[in-house]
BADREN-511836 format. One record per residue (C-alpha): residue number from 1; x, y negated, z. Coordinates in nm, 3 decimals, padded with zeros to 5 digits. Last residue first. Layout:
BEGIN
+-----+---------+---------+---------+
! seq !      px !      py !      pz !
+-----+---------+---------+---------+
! NUM !       X !       Y !       Z !
...
+-----+---------+---------+---------+
This chain:
BEGIN
+-----+---------+---------+---------+
! seq !      px !      py !      pz !
+-----+---------+---------+---------+
! 469 ! -00.865 ! -02.020 !  01.412 !
! 468 ! -00.677 ! -01.695 !  01.362 !
! 467 ! -00.332 ! -01.663 !  01.516 !
! 466 !  00.014 ! -01.655 !  01.362 !
! 465 !  00.311 ! -01.427 !  01.410 !
! 464 !  00.667 ! -01.425 !  01.280 !
! 463 !  00.914 ! -01.285 !  01.031 !
! 462 !  01.186 ! -01.394 !  00.793 !
! 461 !  01.464 ! -01.173 !  00.666 !
! 460 !  01.771 ! -01.199 !  00.447 !
! 459 !  01.991 ! -00.888 !  00.470 !
! 458 !  02.028 ! -00.754 !  00.117 !
! 457 !  02.143 ! -00.405 !  00.018 !
! 456 !  01.796 ! -00.273 ! -00.061 !
! 455 !  01.554 ! -00.551 ! -00.150 !
! 454 !  01.433 ! -00.768 !  00.135 !
! 453 !  01.110 ! -00.735 !  00.339 !
! 452 !  00.983 ! -01.080 !  00.439 !
! 451 !  00.759 ! -01.018 !  00.738 !
! 450 !  00.436 ! -01.179 !  00.851 !
! 449 !  00.231 ! -01.084 !  01.155 !
! 448 ! -00.136 ! -01.169 !  01.184 !
! 447 ! -00.389 ! -01.270 !  01.448 !
! 446 ! -00.746 ! -01.212 !  01.563 !
! 445 ! -00.816 ! -00.846 !  01.480 !
! 444 ! -00.468 ! -00.780 !  01.344 !
! 443 ! -00.369 ! -00.815 !  00.980 !
! 442 ! -00.012 ! -00.702 !  00.916 !
! 441 !  00.120 ! -00.919 !  00.636 !
! 440 !  00.415 ! -00.799 !  00.428 !
! 439 !  00.590 ! -01.026 !  00.182 !
! 438 !  00.796 ! -00.845 ! -00.078 !
! 437 !  01.157 ! -00.880 ! -00.182 !
! 436 !  01.414 ! -01.015 ! -00.426 !
! 435 !  01.698 ! -01.203 ! -00.260 !
! 434 !  01.900 ! -01.508 ! -00.365 !
! 433 !  01.639 ! -01.784 ! -00.345 !
! 432 !  01.547 ! -01.808 !  00.023 !
! 431 !  01.350 ! -02.060 !  00.228 !
! 430 !  01.203 ! -02.106 !  00.576 !
! 429 !  01.021 ! -02.388 !  00.761 !
! 428 !  00.902 ! -02.628 !  00.493 !
! 427 !  00.695 ! -02.879 !  00.691 !
! 426 !  00.794 ! -03.172 !  00.471 !
! 425 !  00.939 ! -03.081 !  00.130 !
! 424 !  01.300 ! -02.989 !  00.061 !
! 423 !  01.416 ! -03.174 ! -00.247 !
! 422 !  01.535 ! -02.922 ! -00.505 !
! 421 !  01.559 ! -02.546 ! -00.463 !
! 420 !  01.690 ! -02.299 ! -00.721 !
! 419 !  01.502 ! -02.032 ! -00.914 !
! 418 !  01.526 ! -01.649 ! -00.914 !
! 417 !  01.508 ! -01.425 ! -01.220 !
! 416 !  01.180 ! -01.227 ! -01.224 !
! 415 !  01.145 ! -00.940 ! -00.975 !
! 414 !  00.882 ! -00.999 ! -00.706 !
! 413 !  01.042 ! -01.306 ! -00.546 !
! 412 !  00.756 ! -01.549 ! -00.610 !
! 411 !  00.612 ! -01.536 ! -00.259 !
! 410 !  00.549 ! -01.905 ! -00.185 !
! 409 !  00.385 ! -01.887 !  00.157 !
! 408 !  00.126 ! -02.134 !  00.283 !
! 407 !  00.010 ! -02.164 !  00.645 !
! 406 ! -00.327 ! -02.342 !  00.651 !
! 405 ! -00.384 ! -02.587 !  00.938 !
! 404 ! -00.657 ! -02.574 !  01.198 !
! 403 ! -00.486 ! -02.645 !  01.531 !
! 402 ! -00.119 ! -02.665 !  01.433 !
! 401 ! -00.184 ! -02.928 !  01.168 !
! 400 !  00.130 ! -03.071 !  01.008 !
! 399 !  00.030 ! -03.307 !  00.728 !
! 398 !  00.013 ! -03.189 !  00.367 !
! 397 ! -00.311 ! -03.365 !  00.279 !
! 396 ! -00.505 ! -03.038 !  00.273 !
! 395 ! -00.409 ! -02.979 !  00.639 !
! 394 ! -00.086 ! -02.799 !  00.718 !
! 393 !  00.032 ! -02.488 !  00.904 !
! 392 !  00.413 ! -02.462 !  00.871 !
! 391 !  00.545 ! -02.374 !  00.528 !
! 390 !  00.722 ! -02.059 !  00.415 !
! 389 !  00.933 ! -02.033 !  00.100 !
! 388 !  01.053 ! -01.742 ! -00.110 !
! 387 !  01.181 ! -01.773 ! -00.465 !
! 386 !  01.070 ! -01.750 ! -00.826 !
! 385 !  00.833 ! -02.047 ! -00.832 !
! 384 !  00.497 ! -01.938 ! -00.974 !
! 383 !  00.394 ! -01.753 ! -00.653 !
! 382 !  00.122 ! -01.815 ! -00.396 !
! 381 ! -00.013 ! -01.685 ! -00.062 !
! 380 ! -00.243 ! -01.903 !  00.150 !
! 379 ! -00.315 ! -01.823 !  00.517 !
! 378 ! -00.556 ! -01.914 !  00.798 !
! 377 ! -00.901 ! -02.008 !  00.672 !
! 376 ! -01.113 ! -02.245 !  00.882 !
! 375 ! -01.405 ! -02.288 !  00.639 !
! 374 ! -01.328 ! -02.652 !  00.560 !
! 373 ! -00.961 ! -02.560 !  00.523 !
! 372 ! -01.041 ! -02.297 !  00.261 !
! 371 ! -01.259 ! -02.544 !  00.072 !
! 370 ! -00.988 ! -02.812 !  00.087 !
! 369 ! -00.722 ! -02.570 ! -00.038 !
! 368 ! -00.942 ! -02.473 ! -00.332 !
! 367 ! -01.007 ! -02.841 ! -00.409 !
! 366 ! -00.631 ! -02.914 ! -00.392 !
! 365 ! -00.523 ! -02.653 ! -00.647 !
! 364 ! -00.491 ! -02.929 ! -00.907 !
! 363 ! -00.216 ! -03.083 ! -00.693 !
! 362 !  00.023 ! -02.810 ! -00.802 !
! 361 !  00.353 ! -02.887 ! -00.630 !
! 360 !  00.649 ! -02.894 ! -00.868 !
! 359 !  00.777 ! -02.616 ! -01.093 !
! 358 !  01.156 ! -02.585 ! -01.124 !
! 357 !  01.366 ! -02.742 ! -00.845 !
! 356 !  01.148 ! -02.565 ! -00.590 !
! 355 !  01.044 ! -02.729 ! -00.264 !
! 354 !  00.681 ! -02.613 ! -00.290 !
! 353 !  00.332 ! -02.709 ! -00.175 !
! 352 !  00.000 ! -02.644 ! -00.350 !
! 351 !  00.150 ! -02.335 ! -00.505 !
! 350 !  00.051 ! -02.197 ! -00.849 !
! 349 ! -00.042 ! -01.826 ! -00.859 !
! 348 ! -00.330 ! -01.729 ! -00.630 !
! 347 ! -00.388 ! -01.596 ! -00.280 !
! 346 ! -00.639 ! -01.637 !  00.002 !
! 345 ! -00.634 ! -01.518 !  00.363 !
! 344 ! -00.930 ! -01.540 !  00.602 !
! 343 ! -00.995 ! -01.453 !  00.969 !
! 342 ! -01.317 ! -01.430 !  01.175 !
! 341 ! -01.504 ! -01.214 !  00.918 !
! 340 ! -01.873 ! -01.285 !  00.861 !
! 339 ! -01.827 ! -01.411 !  00.505 !
! 338 ! -02.124 ! -01.576 !  00.336 !
! 337 ! -01.995 ! -01.932 !  00.376 !
! 336 ! -01.656 ! -01.830 !  00.240 !
! 335 ! -01.816 ! -01.681 ! -00.072 !
! 334 ! -02.040 ! -01.982 ! -00.127 !
! 333 ! -01.743 ! -02.218 ! -00.099 !
! 332 ! -01.534 ! -02.003 ! -00.331 !
! 331 ! -01.812 ! -01.974 ! -00.590 !
! 330 ! -01.852 ! -02.352 ! -00.598 !
! 329 ! -01.478 ! -02.398 ! -00.646 !
! 328 ! -01.465 ! -02.133 ! -00.919 !
! 327 ! -01.764 ! -02.265 ! -01.114 !
! 326 ! -01.623 ! -02.616 ! -01.101 !
! 325 ! -01.791 ! -02.869 ! -00.871 !
! 324 ! -01.462 ! -02.998 ! -00.730 !
! 323 ! -01.195 ! -02.898 ! -00.978 !
! 322 ! -01.036 ! -02.552 ! -00.980 !
! 321 ! -01.062 ! -02.499 ! -01.354 !
! 320 ! -00.881 ! -02.195 ! -01.488 !
! 319 ! -00.518 ! -02.082 ! -01.455 !
! 318 ! -00.509 ! -02.113 ! -01.073 !
! 317 ! -00.730 ! -01.806 ! -01.041 !
! 316 ! -00.829 ! -01.688 ! -00.693 !
! 315 ! -00.800 ! -01.371 ! -00.484 !
! 314 ! -00.987 ! -01.396 ! -00.154 !
! 313 ! -00.936 ! -01.169 !  00.149 !
! 312 ! -01.174 ! -01.173 !  00.446 !
! 311 ! -01.004 ! -01.028 !  00.752 !
! 310 ! -01.135 ! -00.831 !  01.050 !
! 309 ! -01.049 ! -00.501 !  00.880 !
! 308 ! -00.965 ! -00.570 !  00.518 !
! 307 ! -01.247 ! -00.738 !  00.327 !
! 306 ! -01.287 ! -00.819 ! -00.042 !
! 305 ! -01.298 ! -01.123 ! -00.270 !
! 304 ! -01.307 ! -01.221 ! -00.636 !
! 303 ! -01.147 ! -01.463 ! -00.881 !
! 302 ! -01.007 ! -01.395 ! -01.230 !
! 301 ! -01.314 ! -01.459 ! -01.444 !
! 300 ! -01.223 ! -01.275 ! -01.764 !
! 299 ! -01.326 ! -00.934 ! -01.636 !
! 298 ! -01.506 ! -00.945 ! -01.300 !
! 297 ! -01.256 ! -00.853 ! -01.028 !
! 296 ! -00.894 ! -00.762 ! -01.093 !
! 295 ! -00.931 ! -00.415 ! -00.938 !
! 294 ! -01.215 ! -00.348 ! -01.183 !
! 293 ! -00.970 ! -00.317 ! -01.472 !
! 292 ! -00.605 ! -00.376 ! -01.389 !
! 291 ! -00.469 ! -00.317 ! -01.739 !
! 290 ! -00.763 ! -00.450 ! -01.938 !
! 289 ! -00.784 ! -00.766 ! -01.728 !
! 288 ! -00.412 ! -00.836 ! -01.765 !
! 287 ! -00.417 ! -00.749 ! -02.138 !
! 286 ! -00.703 ! -00.995 ! -02.192 !
! 285 ! -00.525 ! -01.284 ! -02.021 !
! 284 ! -00.774 ! -01.502 ! -02.213 !
! 283 ! -00.535 ! -01.510 ! -02.506 !
! 282 ! -00.201 ! -01.355 ! -02.412 !
! 281 !  00.015 ! -01.635 ! -02.272 !
! 280 ! -00.246 ! -01.614 ! -01.996 !
! 279 ! -00.047 ! -01.351 ! -01.807 !
! 278 !  00.242 ! -01.595 ! -01.821 !
! 277 !  00.025 ! -01.858 ! -01.648 !
! 276 ! -00.055 ! -01.629 ! -01.358 !
! 275 ! -00.329 ! -01.381 ! -01.271 !
! 274 ! -00.419 ! -01.247 ! -00.924 !
! 273 ! -00.394 ! -00.879 ! -00.838 !
! 272 ! -00.563 ! -00.630 ! -00.602 !
! 271 ! -00.330 ! -00.328 ! -00.608 !
! 270 ! -00.410 !  00.009 ! -00.446 !
! 269 ! -00.470 !  00.198 ! -00.773 !
! 268 ! -00.184 !  00.014 ! -00.942 !
! 267 !  00.088 !  00.135 ! -00.704 !
! 266 !  00.276 !  00.333 ! -00.971 !
! 265 !  00.238 !  00.026 ! -01.189 !
! 264 !  00.476 ! -00.170 ! -00.969 !
! 263 !  00.765 !  00.000 ! -01.149 !
! 262 !  00.707 !  00.196 ! -01.471 !
! 261 !  00.373 !  00.020 ! -01.542 !
! 260 !  00.497 ! -00.337 ! -01.507 !
! 259 !  00.778 ! -00.343 ! -01.765 !
! 258 !  00.704 ! -00.142 ! -02.077 !
! 257 !  00.328 ! -00.089 ! -02.049 !
! 256 !  00.245 ! -00.428 ! -01.899 !
! 255 !  00.468 ! -00.607 ! -02.147 !
! 254 !  00.325 ! -00.386 ! -02.426 !
! 253 ! -00.030 ! -00.494 ! -02.340 !
! 252 !  00.084 ! -00.854 ! -02.347 !
! 251 !  00.142 ! -01.068 ! -02.038 !
! 250 !  00.374 ! -01.300 ! -02.228 !
! 249 !  00.728 ! -01.269 ! -02.094 !
! 248 !  00.680 ! -01.102 ! -01.864 !
! 247 !  00.427 ! -00.891 ! -01.673 !
! 246 !  00.264 ! -00.983 ! -01.340 !
! 245 !  00.289 ! -01.358 ! -01.368 !
! 244 !  00.046 ! -01.384 ! -01.076 !
! 243 !  00.039 ! -01.373 ! -00.698 !
! 242 !  00.014 ! -00.997 ! -00.661 !
! 241 ! -00.148 ! -00.813 ! -00.372 !
! 240 ! -00.087 ! -00.454 ! -00.260 !
! 239 ! -00.320 ! -00.299 ! -00.003 !
! 238 ! -00.156 ! -00.078 !  00.258 !
! 237 !  00.132 !  00.165 !  00.302 !
! 236 !  00.493 !  00.047 !  00.282 !
! 235 !  00.773 !  00.281 !  00.177 !
! 234 !  00.704 !  00.300 ! -00.196 !
! 233 !  00.635 ! -00.075 ! -00.185 !
! 232 !  01.006 ! -00.133 ! -00.124 !
! 231 !  01.095 !  00.070 ! -00.432 !
! 230 !  00.861 ! -00.152 ! -00.632 !
! 229 !  01.070 ! -00.447 ! -00.511 !
! 228 !  01.397 ! -00.304 ! -00.642 !
! 227 !  01.244 ! -00.192 ! -00.972 !
! 226 !  01.094 ! -00.538 ! -01.014 !
! 225 !  01.438 ! -00.693 ! -00.981 !
! 224 !  01.598 ! -00.465 ! -01.240 !
! 223 !  01.565 ! -00.676 ! -01.555 !
! 222 !  01.334 ! -00.629 ! -01.855 !
! 221 !  01.065 ! -00.809 ! -01.660 !
! 220 !  00.792 ! -00.731 ! -01.407 !
! 219 !  00.722 ! -00.949 ! -01.106 !
! 218 !  00.651 ! -01.316 ! -01.071 !
! 217 !  00.436 ! -01.255 ! -00.761 !
! 216 !  00.468 ! -01.078 ! -00.430 !
! 215 !  00.311 ! -00.795 ! -00.231 !
! 214 !  00.185 ! -00.657 !  00.097 !
! 213 ! -00.147 ! -00.663 !  00.282 !
! 212 ! -00.149 ! -00.424 !  00.579 !
! 211 ! -00.452 ! -00.308 !  00.774 !
! 210 ! -00.457 ! -00.273 !  01.153 !
! 209 ! -00.639 !  00.050 !  01.247 !
! 208 ! -00.341 !  00.229 !  01.396 !
! 207 ! -00.078 ! -00.017 !  01.511 !
! 206 !  00.144 ! -00.139 !  01.229 !
! 205 !  00.468 !  00.045 !  01.146 !
! 204 !  00.762 ! -00.196 !  01.138 !
! 203 !  00.987 ! -00.227 !  00.838 !
! 202 !  01.332 ! -00.075 !  00.798 !
! 201 !  01.169 !  00.261 !  00.722 !
! 200 !  01.308 !  00.573 !  00.889 !
! 199 !  00.993 !  00.614 !  01.092 !
! 198 !  00.883 !  00.775 !  01.416 !
! 197 !  00.506 !  00.750 !  01.481 !
! 196 !  00.411 !  00.618 !  01.824 !
! 195 !  00.129 !  00.818 !  01.989 !
! 194 ! -00.187 !  00.615 !  02.021 !
! 193 ! -00.340 !  00.594 !  02.370 !
! 192 ! -00.684 !  00.743 !  02.424 !
! 191 ! -00.966 !  00.741 !  02.172 !
! 190 ! -00.975 !  00.929 !  01.842 !
! 189 ! -00.746 !  01.194 !  01.697 !
! 188 ! -00.814 !  01.314 !  01.342 !
! 187 ! -00.676 !  01.658 !  01.255 !
! 186 ! -00.622 !  01.722 !  00.884 !
! 185 ! -00.609 !  02.090 !  00.790 !
! 184 ! -00.453 !  02.302 !  00.517 !
! 183 ! -00.627 !  02.642 !  00.488 !
! 182 ! -00.515 !  02.923 !  00.723 !
! 181 ! -00.864 !  03.029 !  00.829 !
! 180 ! -01.007 !  03.024 !  00.475 !
! 179 ! -00.749 !  03.157 !  00.228 !
! 178 ! -00.900 !  02.954 ! -00.061 !
! 177 ! -00.783 !  02.640 !  00.119 !
! 176 ! -00.428 !  02.717 !  00.010 !
! 175 ! -00.159 !  02.890 !  00.217 !
! 174 !  00.194 !  02.755 !  00.184 !
! 173 !  00.495 !  02.862 ! -00.023 !
! 172 !  00.844 !  02.715 !  00.017 !
! 171 !  01.108 !  02.676 ! -00.254 !
! 170 !  01.483 !  02.734 ! -00.228 !
! 169 !  01.576 !  02.524 ! -00.533 !
! 168 !  01.583 !  02.224 ! -00.301 !
! 167 !  01.485 !  01.858 ! -00.355 !
! 166 !  01.123 !  01.932 ! -00.265 !
! 165 !  00.794 !  01.757 ! -00.332 !
! 164 !  00.463 !  01.725 ! -00.148 !
! 163 !  00.174 !  01.499 ! -00.240 !
! 162 ! -00.094 !  01.373 ! -00.001 !
! 161 ! -00.429 !  01.237 ! -00.114 !
! 160 ! -00.671 !  01.062 !  00.123 !
! 159 ! -01.041 !  00.986 !  00.090 !
! 158 ! -01.194 !  00.758 !  00.351 !
! 157 ! -01.287 !  00.717 !  00.715 !
! 156 ! -01.017 !  00.589 !  00.947 !
! 155 ! -00.644 !  00.532 !  00.986 !
! 154 ! -00.494 !  00.804 !  00.766 !
! 153 ! -00.170 !  00.663 !  00.624 !
! 152 !  00.045 !  00.558 !  00.921 !
! 151 ! -00.106 !  00.840 !  01.129 !
! 150 !  00.028 !  01.107 !  00.892 !
! 149 !  00.224 !  01.309 !  01.152 !
! 148 !  00.333 !  01.635 !  00.987 !
! 147 !  00.259 !  01.973 !  01.145 !
! 146 !  00.372 !  02.326 !  01.072 !
! 145 !  00.195 !  02.661 !  01.120 !
! 144 !  00.391 !  02.983 !  01.088 !
! 143 !  00.333 !  03.306 !  00.891 !
! 142 !  00.676 !  03.289 !  00.726 !
! 141 !  00.934 !  03.042 !  00.856 !
! 140 !  01.003 !  02.679 !  00.759 !
! 139 !  01.344 !  02.509 !  00.758 !
! 138 !  01.331 !  02.131 !  00.728 !
! 137 !  01.001 !  01.953 !  00.695 !
! 136 !  00.968 !  01.589 !  00.595 !
! 135 !  00.726 !  01.314 !  00.687 !
! 134 !  00.494 !  01.039 !  00.570 !
! 133 !  00.698 !  00.893 !  00.285 !
! 132 !  00.509 !  00.597 !  00.144 !
! 131 !  00.321 !  00.624 ! -00.183 !
! 130 !  00.391 !  00.734 ! -00.539 !
! 129 !  00.327 !  01.103 ! -00.587 !
! 128 !  00.206 !  01.025 ! -00.938 !
! 127 ! -00.091 !  01.217 ! -01.073 !
! 126 ! -00.033 !  01.537 ! -01.274 !
! 125 ! -00.127 !  01.542 ! -01.644 !
! 124 !  00.157 !  01.759 ! -01.780 !
! 123 !  00.215 !  01.948 ! -01.454 !
! 122 ! -00.150 !  02.044 ! -01.455 !
! 121 ! -00.470 !  01.909 ! -01.298 !
! 120 ! -00.790 !  02.070 ! -01.427 !
! 119 ! -00.958 !  02.263 ! -01.144 !
! 118 ! -00.829 !  02.061 ! -00.851 !
! 117 ! -00.929 !  01.738 ! -01.022 !
! 116 ! -00.738 !  01.417 ! -00.954 !
! 115 ! -00.947 !  01.129 ! -00.816 !
! 114 ! -00.742 !  01.035 ! -00.508 !
! 113 ! -00.465 !  00.831 ! -00.671 !
! 112 ! -00.251 !  00.607 ! -00.447 !
! 111 ! -00.065 !  00.904 ! -00.301 !
! 110 !  00.089 !  00.933 !  00.044 !
! 109 !  00.409 !  01.133 !  00.070 !
! 108 !  00.523 !  01.461 !  00.225 !
! 107 !  00.880 !  01.580 !  00.163 !
! 106 !  00.934 !  01.956 !  00.148 !
! 105 !  00.972 !  02.268 !  00.360 !
! 104 !  01.344 !  02.300 !  00.290 !
! 103 !  01.535 !  02.600 !  00.427 !
! 102 !  01.252 !  02.815 !  00.300 !
! 101 !  01.003 !  03.089 !  00.395 !
! 100 !  00.753 !  03.209 !  00.135 !
!  99 !  01.011 !  03.456 !  00.002 !
!  98 !  00.848 !  03.765 !  00.150 !
!  97 !  00.482 !  03.707 !  00.215 !
!  96 !  00.302 !  03.561 !  00.516 !
!  95 !  00.227 !  03.220 !  00.363 !
!  94 !  00.344 !  02.910 !  00.550 !
!  93 !  00.055 !  02.727 !  00.719 !
!  92 ! -00.018 !  02.356 !  00.695 !
!  91 ! -00.125 !  02.098 !  00.950 !
!  90 ! -00.157 !  01.726 !  00.869 !
!  89 ! -00.187 !  01.520 !  01.185 !
!  88 ! -00.372 !  01.191 !  01.238 !
!  87 ! -00.352 !  00.958 !  01.535 !
!  86 ! -00.530 !  00.687 !  01.729 !
!  85 ! -00.838 !  00.655 !  01.508 !
!  84 ! -01.080 !  00.408 !  01.664 !
!  83 ! -01.421 !  00.563 !  01.719 !
!  82 ! -01.700 !  00.625 !  01.467 !
!  81 ! -01.547 !  00.894 !  01.247 !
!  80 ! -01.833 !  01.033 !  01.035 !
!  79 ! -01.620 !  01.064 !  00.724 !
!  78 ! -01.279 !  01.192 !  00.618 !
!  77 ! -01.235 !  01.350 !  00.275 !
!  76 ! -00.903 !  01.529 !  00.240 !
!  75 ! -00.688 !  01.588 ! -00.068 !
!  74 ! -00.370 !  01.793 ! -00.106 !
!  73 ! -00.128 !  01.820 ! -00.400 !
!  72 !  00.186 !  02.037 ! -00.407 !
!  71 !  00.467 !  01.984 ! -00.656 !
!  70 !  00.667 !  02.264 ! -00.816 !
!  69 !  00.981 !  02.195 ! -01.019 !
!  68 !  01.146 !  02.513 ! -01.145 !
!  67 !  01.384 !  02.477 ! -00.973 !
!  66 !  01.287 !  02.195 ! -00.733 !
!  65 !  01.024 !  02.371 ! -00.523 !
!  64 !  00.685 !  02.335 ! -00.354 !
!  63 !  00.428 !  02.610 ! -00.394 !
!  62 !  00.067 !  02.637 ! -00.276 !
!  61 ! -00.078 !  02.989 ! -00.252 !
!  60 ! -00.437 !  03.111 ! -00.271 !
!  59 ! -00.451 !  03.001 ! -00.635 !
!  58 ! -00.782 !  02.872 ! -00.772 !
!  57 ! -00.650 !  02.528 ! -00.867 !
!  56 ! -00.338 !  02.661 ! -01.038 !
!  55 ! -00.382 !  02.484 ! -01.373 !
!  54 ! -00.135 !  02.570 ! -01.649 !
!  53 ! -00.015 !  02.317 ! -01.909 !
!  52 !  00.333 !  02.266 ! -01.763 !
!  51 !  00.410 !  02.633 ! -01.699 !
!  50 !  00.769 !  02.619 ! -01.577 !
!  49 !  00.722 !  02.255 ! -01.474 !
!  48 !  00.477 !  02.375 ! -01.209 !
!  47 !  00.173 !  02.213 ! -01.050 !
!  46 !  00.023 !  02.280 ! -00.707 !
!  45 ! -00.329 !  02.293 ! -00.572 !
!  44 ! -00.552 !  02.152 ! -00.300 !
!  43 ! -00.900 !  02.004 ! -00.282 !
!  42 ! -01.151 !  01.942 ! -00.001 !
!  41 ! -00.882 !  02.018 !  00.257 !
!  40 ! -01.017 !  02.115 !  00.598 !
!  39 ! -01.116 !  01.843 !  00.842 !
!  38 ! -01.045 !  01.881 !  01.213 !
!  37 ! -01.201 !  01.652 !  01.472 !
!  36 ! -01.050 !  01.551 !  01.805 !
!  35 ! -01.235 !  01.501 !  02.133 !
!  34 ! -01.146 !  01.848 !  02.267 !
!  33 ! -00.775 !  01.804 !  02.196 !
!  32 ! -00.637 !  01.987 !  01.891 !
!  31 ! -00.575 !  02.337 !  01.755 !
!  30 ! -00.348 !  02.500 !  01.503 !
!  29 ! -00.410 !  02.869 !  01.422 !
!  28 ! -00.178 !  03.170 !  01.440 !
!  27 !  00.014 !  03.061 !  01.746 !
!  26 !  00.298 !  02.816 !  01.803 !
!  25 !  00.334 !  02.500 !  01.601 !
!  24 !  00.635 !  02.357 !  01.417 !
!  23 !  00.671 !  01.979 !  01.405 !
!  22 !  00.735 !  01.708 !  01.146 !
!  21 !  00.724 !  01.352 !  01.281 !
!  20 !  00.956 !  01.211 !  01.016 !
!  19 !  01.282 !  01.396 !  00.978 !
!  18 !  01.603 !  01.208 !  01.055 !
!  17 !  01.665 !  01.363 !  01.396 !
!  16 !  01.619 !  01.739 !  01.388 !
!  15 !  01.279 !  01.903 !  01.392 !
!  14 !  01.056 !  01.929 !  01.697 !
!  13 !  01.066 !  02.294 !  01.810 !
!  12 !  00.748 !  02.342 !  02.009 !
!  11 !  00.396 !  02.202 !  02.023 !
!  10 !  00.161 !  02.348 !  02.284 !
!   9 ! -00.194 !  02.420 !  02.174 !
!   8 ! -00.485 !  02.176 !  02.159 !
!   7 ! -00.854 !  02.265 !  02.135 !
!   6 ! -01.090 !  02.269 !  01.836 !
!   5 ! -01.403 !  02.096 !  01.711 !
!   4 ! -01.506 !  02.165 !  01.352 !
!   3 ! -01.525 !  01.996 !  01.015 !
!   2 ! -01.626 !  02.096 !  00.663 !
!   1 ! -01.768 !  01.812 !  00.452 !
+-----+---------+---------+---------+
């Protein structure tokens, strides 16, 4: 794809406090340090509510407005980057025509969908602008370059979509890639010391290159809990996991359509789920597999694995046989044996250990726990009980094991009504049952950070660090 080496110019006029790393640039063309690489947009367009069936893919201008609604879509393909990415900047140029300037340059957000077509997307079929906020621009002037720091989203090779919206009726107009020299650009910085990215989020921003795994279980109902937790995901980039019972009450196609899709569904493209017993209220969990498709692994099986950075991630199925010698247990052992990653996290629905007053510990998961322990895994994530609980590292027998033990989290606070606690089990270190939230894991090369992120208006938190074995 198009790329070229360029040199840095001075940045001036950082925007007022409260904007996210948005900066105006001097000169007619943005430039970067000698080691940096610039990628031009591979697709860009805008959509308009005024002409909802019209495609503007060939337009030389990109509009963002709130009356009529105009949304801007940008896509970049990044490849050939061999060094650690220490920063990424989106650079866009305001058109040199009267009226292109604005008091509101727009809000820039990551998008989970990267497969939209520049030549066919319209307002009626537009993809969701559903990811974390990357930055905002205040006033923008004609014939001027502006910069937004997107380091939290662009951390290496891949395809990246960025959507831009505005809450103002004073719209801004930017140059599209059809203009050539003033096309939108993505500058990838490698080597050196990363520049911290300001953020208005209450959660920490991981160092560049460290993937994030975030999610919960027991999620989508007719209540508002899943709306609260989906709003948290809007501000957290990374891979989303679920620990089962994705759509209540019965995991039907209509349950997914009515409850899951409007909330957590906007993050479906970056979600790697696990099934729960309510998903299996529908025969064979067929609606679950149909809804998530390839992201749920082989249809009907319910267990699969993938890698994130230095971590091997395994999604398992507590609703089918987990016995020693079962297909799942044998697959898990073979999968762990084949992995060359130094750290491992696994997740499924029913917890091996729990202090809940509702569902007790699931001893049937024992063979999975034993296999993970035998292969020196670090973390287990579960749901089933609608609450949050963290256990100290334990061996498969439930004894404290700080050397090789598995740390289990019960992360069943995704949206379904919360449960109470009963007898507190040994090695239970943290508990909460009055706050919906998500569990965020930042996966470092040889360690991990965990953080309970609470719903808006709540203050419960739990965080810490663990090391790989």
